C-alpha positions in Angstrom: 0.0 0.0 0.0 3.0 2.3 -0.1 1.7 4.0 -3.2 -1.2 5.4 -1.2 0.9 6.6 1.8 0.7 10.4 2.2 -1.6 11.0 -0.7 -4.7 11.8 1.4 -2.6 14.0 3.7 -1.1 15.9 0.7 -4.5 16.5 -0.9 -6.0 17.8 2.3 -3.1 20.1 2.9 -3.7 21.7 -0.5 -7.5 21.8 0.0 -7.4 23.2 3.5 -4.5 25.6 2.9 -2.3 24.5 5.8 -0.9 21.5 7.6 -2.8 22.3 10.8 -6.2 22.6 9.1 -5.5 19.3 7.2 -4.6 17.7 10.5 -7.8 18.9 12.1 -9.8 17.6 9.1 -8.2 14.2 9.3 -8.2 14.0 13.1 -4.4 13.6 13.5 -1.5 15.8 14.6 0.1 18.4 12.3 3.4 16.8 12.8 2.0 13.5 11.5 0.7 15.2 8.4 4.0 16.9 7.8 5.8 13.6 8.1 3.5 11.9 5.7 3.9 14.6 3.1 7.7 14.7 3.5 7.8 10.9 3.1 5.7 11.2 -0.1 8.0 13.8 -1.5 11.0 11.6 -0.7 9.4 8.6 -2.4 8.6 10.7 -5.5 12.0 12.4 -5.4 10.1 15.7 -6.1 9.2 18.8 -4.1 5.4 19.0 -4.1 5.0 22.0 -1.7 7.0 25.1 -1.0 6.6 25.9 2.7 7.0 29.1 4.6 6.0 29.9 8.1 2.9 31.6 6.9 1.8 29.8 3.7 2.2 26.8 1.4 2.5 26.9 -2.4 2.3 24.0 -4.9 5.3 23.4 -7.1 4.8 22.6 -10.8 5.2 18.9 -9.9 2.9 19.3 -7.0 0.2 20.9 -9.1 0.2 18.1 -11.6 0.2 15.5 -8.8 -2.6 17.2 -6.9 -4.9 17.4 -9.9 -4.7 13.6 -10.5 -4.8 12.6 -6.8 -7.7 14.8 -6.0 -9.8 13.3 -8.7 -8.7 9.8 -7.7 -9.7 10.3 -4.1 -13.1 11.8 -5.1 -13.7 8.7 -7.2 -12.8 6.4 -4.4 -15.1 8.3 -2.0 -18.0 8.0 -4.5 -17.4 4.3 -5.0 -17.3 3.6 -1.3 -20.4 5.7 -0.8 -22.3 3.8 -3.5 -21.6 0.5 -1.8 -22.4 1.6 1.7 -25.6 3.3 0.6 -27.0 -0.1 -0.5 -27.4 -1.1 3.1 -27.8 2.1 5.1 -29.0 5.7 5.1 -26.6 8.2 3.4 -23.6 9.3 5.5 -20.5 11.4 4.9 -19.5 14.9 4.1 -20.7 17.4 1.5 -19.0 20.7 0.8 -21.1 23.4 -1.0 -20.4 26.9 -2.4 -23.0 29.5 -3.2 -23.3 33.2 -3.8 -23.8 35.0 -0.4 -27.2 36.6 -0.6 -28.8 33.9 -2.7 -27.4 31.3 -0.4 -28.6 33.0 2.8 -32.1 33.6 1.5 -32.8 30.5 -0.6 -30.2 27.7 -0.2 -29.4 27.7 3.6 -33.1 27.1 4.7 -33.5 24.3 2.1 -30.2 22.7 3.1 -31.2 22.8 6.7 -34.5 21.1 5.9 -32.5 18.4 4.0 -30.3 17.7 7.1 -33.4 17.2 9.2 -34.2 14.1 7.2 -30.6 13.0 6.7 -28.9 13.7 10.0 -25.9 11.4 9.3 -24.7 13.8 6.5 -22.1 16.4 7.6 -22.3 19.6 5.5 -20.2 22.7 5.0 -22.0 25.6 3.3 -19.6 28.2 2.2 -21.1 31.5 1.1 -18.9 33.6 -1.2 -19.3 35.8 -4.3 -16.0 34.3 -5.6 -16.3 31.5 -8.1 -14.5 28.6 -6.5 -12.6 25.9 -8.3 -14.6 22.8 -7.3 -11.9 20.3 -8.0 -8.9 22.2 -6.7 -10.7 23.4 -3.6 -12.5 20.2 -2.8 -16.1 21.2 -3.3 -18.8 18.7 -4.1 -21.3 21.2 -5.4 -21.5 24.9 -6.4 -24.7 26.9 -7.0 -24.0 29.3 -9.8 -26.1 32.1 -11.2 -26.5 33.2 -14.8 -24.7 31.9 -17.9 -22.3 29.1 -17.3 -18.8 29.0 -18.6 -17.6 26.1 -20.7 -16.0 23.4 -18.6 -15.8 19.7 -17.9 -18.2 20.1 -15.0 -21.8 18.8 -15.0 -24.8 21.0 -14.2 -28.5 20.7 -13.4 -30.9 23.6 -13.7 -32.3 24.6 -10.3 -34.6 27.5 -11.2 -35.0 30.6 -13.4 -33.6 34.0 -12.7 -34.2 37.4 -14.4 -32.5 40.7 -13.8 -34.3 44.1 -13.8 -32.9 47.5 -14.5 -34.6 49.9 -12.1 -34.4 53.1 -10.1 -36.3 54.7 -7.3 -39.2 57.0 -8.1 -37.2 59.8 -6.4 -34.3 59.3 -8.9 -36.6 59.3 -11.9 -38.4 62.4 -10.7 -35.1 64.2 -10.4 -33.2 62.9 -13.4 -35.8 61.5 -15.8 -36.0 58.0 -17.3 -33.8 56.6 -20.1 -35.8 55.2 -23.0 -32.9 53.7 -25.1 -29.7 51.9 -24.3 -27.4 54.7 -25.3 -29.2 57.1 -22.9 -27.8 55.0 -20.0 -24.5 56.7 -20.5 -26.1 60.0 -19.4 -27.3 58.6 -16.1 -25.8 57.7 -12.8 -25.4 53.9 -12.8 -24.7 51.7 -9.8 -22.3 48.8 -10.4 -22.5 45.5 -8.6 -20.2 42.6 -9.3 -20.0 43.3 -13.1 -19.6 46.4 -15.2 -21.4 45.0 -18.2 -25.3 44.8 -18.3 -26.9 42.3 -20.6 -30.0 43.2 -22.7 -32.0 41.9 -25.6 -32.3 44.1 -28.7 -33.8 43.0 -32.0 -33.7 39.4 -30.8 -29.9 39.7 -30.3 -28.0 39.7 -27.0 -26.6 43.1 -26.4 -24.0 43.9 -23.7 -23.6 47.5 -22.5 -20.6 48.6 -20.5 -21.7 51.1 -17.8 -19.9 54.0 -16.4 -20.6 53.7 -12.7 -20.3 56.4 -10.1 -20.9 53.8 -7.3 -19.5 50.3 -7.0 -19.9 47.4 -4.5 -19.7 43.6 -4.6 -22.6 43.5 -2.1 -26.1 42.9 -3.4 -27.9 44.3 -0.3 -25.6 47.4 -0.5 -26.5 47.9 -4.2 -30.2 47.5 -3.4 -30.0 50.1 -0.6 -28.2 52.6 -2.8 -30.9 52.1 -5.5 -33.8 52.5 -3.0 -32.2 55.7 -1.7 -32.1 57.2 -5.2 -28.4 57.2 -5.9 -28.7 55.8 -9.4 -29.9 53.1 -11.7 -29.0 49.5 -11.0 -29.5 46.0 -12.6 -30.6 43.6 -9.9 -32.1 40.1 -9.9 -35.8 39.5 -9.3 -35.4 38.1 -5.9 -34.0 41.4 -4.7 -36.4 43.8 -6.3 -39.7 42.1 -7.0 -41.5 43.3 -3.9 -40.2 46.8 -4.3 -41.4 46.9 -7.9 -44.8 45.7 -6.8 -45.0 48.4 -4.1 -43.9 51.1 -6.5 -40.7 51.9 -4.6 -38.7 50.9 -7.6 -39.6 51.6 -11.2 -38.5 49.2 -14.0 -36.5 50.8 -16.7 -35.8 49.7 -20.3 -38.2 46.7 -19.9 -38.5 46.4 -23.7 -34.8 45.4 -23.7 -35.0 43.0 -20.7 -32.9 39.9 -21.2 -34.9 36.6 -20.9 -34.6 34.3 -18.0 -31.2 32.9 -17.2 -30.7 29.9 -14.9 -29.5 29.1 -11.4 -27.4 26.0 -11.7 -26.3 23.1 -9.5 -22.7 22.4 -10.7 -20.5 19.5 -9.7 -17.5 17.5 -10.9 -18.0 14.4 -13.0 -16.3 12.3 -10.3 -19.2 13.2 -8.0 -22.0 12.3 -10.5 -22.7 8.9 -8.9 -22.6 10.1 -5.3 -25.9 9.1 -3.6 -25.8 11.8 -1.0 -25.1 14.5 -3.6 -27.9 13.2 -5.8 -30.3 13.3 -2.8 -29.3 16.9 -2.0 -29.7 18.0 -5.6 -33.1 16.3 -6.0 -34.2 17.9 -2.7 -33.2 21.4 -3.9 -34.8 21.0 -7.3 -38.0 19.7 -5.8 -38.2 22.5 -3.3 -37.9 25.1 -6.1 -40.2 23.1 -8.4 -39.9 25.3 -11.5 -37.4 25.4 -14.3 -35.5 22.3 -13.3 -33.9 19.6 -15.5 -34.1 16.1 -14.0 -31.0 14.9 -15.9 -27.5 16.4 -15.8 -26.3 18.4 -18.8 -22.7 19.1 -19.7 -21.5 22.7 -19.7 -19.0 22.4 -22.6 -20.9 22.8 -25.8 
């Protein structure tokens, strides 16, 4: 079994970002993890990790070795899980990433409901607006909004999502309302996580780069600035629907509104057969009940 010695320790050090965190995850001492990785490097006759007192960094050889070993361990975990699930309720660990506000409002409550019926599953829900690397960072599932990038990952549609360009009644009373896309350049625009807004014009996708006088990576902060009349913003329906209904926010350029985009459950191919991941995905899709594909689709092409 010498070929396996140190591999799990090495992969966890990379995933967790430190020897101490990997040791905590594997329930051993940091010195034991360090010894396993050193022995692995000696056996391979290659430096896998550059170490300092404050950080670790993969060498070129370490990066190549990590990519292969990480996928291998995921496949082994899935295989073991499939066998054990034949005779017992699902057990084990799931690591999930989701955009912060969407996760707080829509995913966390549904995940908590899932855990009530599957108490043997351990779950980490990481809320961040950064797009994580599922394989390199050891995630089982990411929930992503909008158009997906081409990749080797798999995806299932969770629900629909549409973005509205809108402003407060106070802003419109003071500055007027733009009626064409070029007129946006004459207005105060509020920028969220992207500086390009997507529209539909003459049945073609149209992207407009905005000149923002206000920027933030926080959705709630962007909504607050819009409600207080600081400018025009493009925000998803789950932020603004109630304010549009009450008249506090006024839709703008609705004739150019881009059609529905998706919210997606994205996961590595190696996790496709994981029973506990499939249970969670099915639970999330069932709880949203609209706009969901029952079978996985590939994202590349």
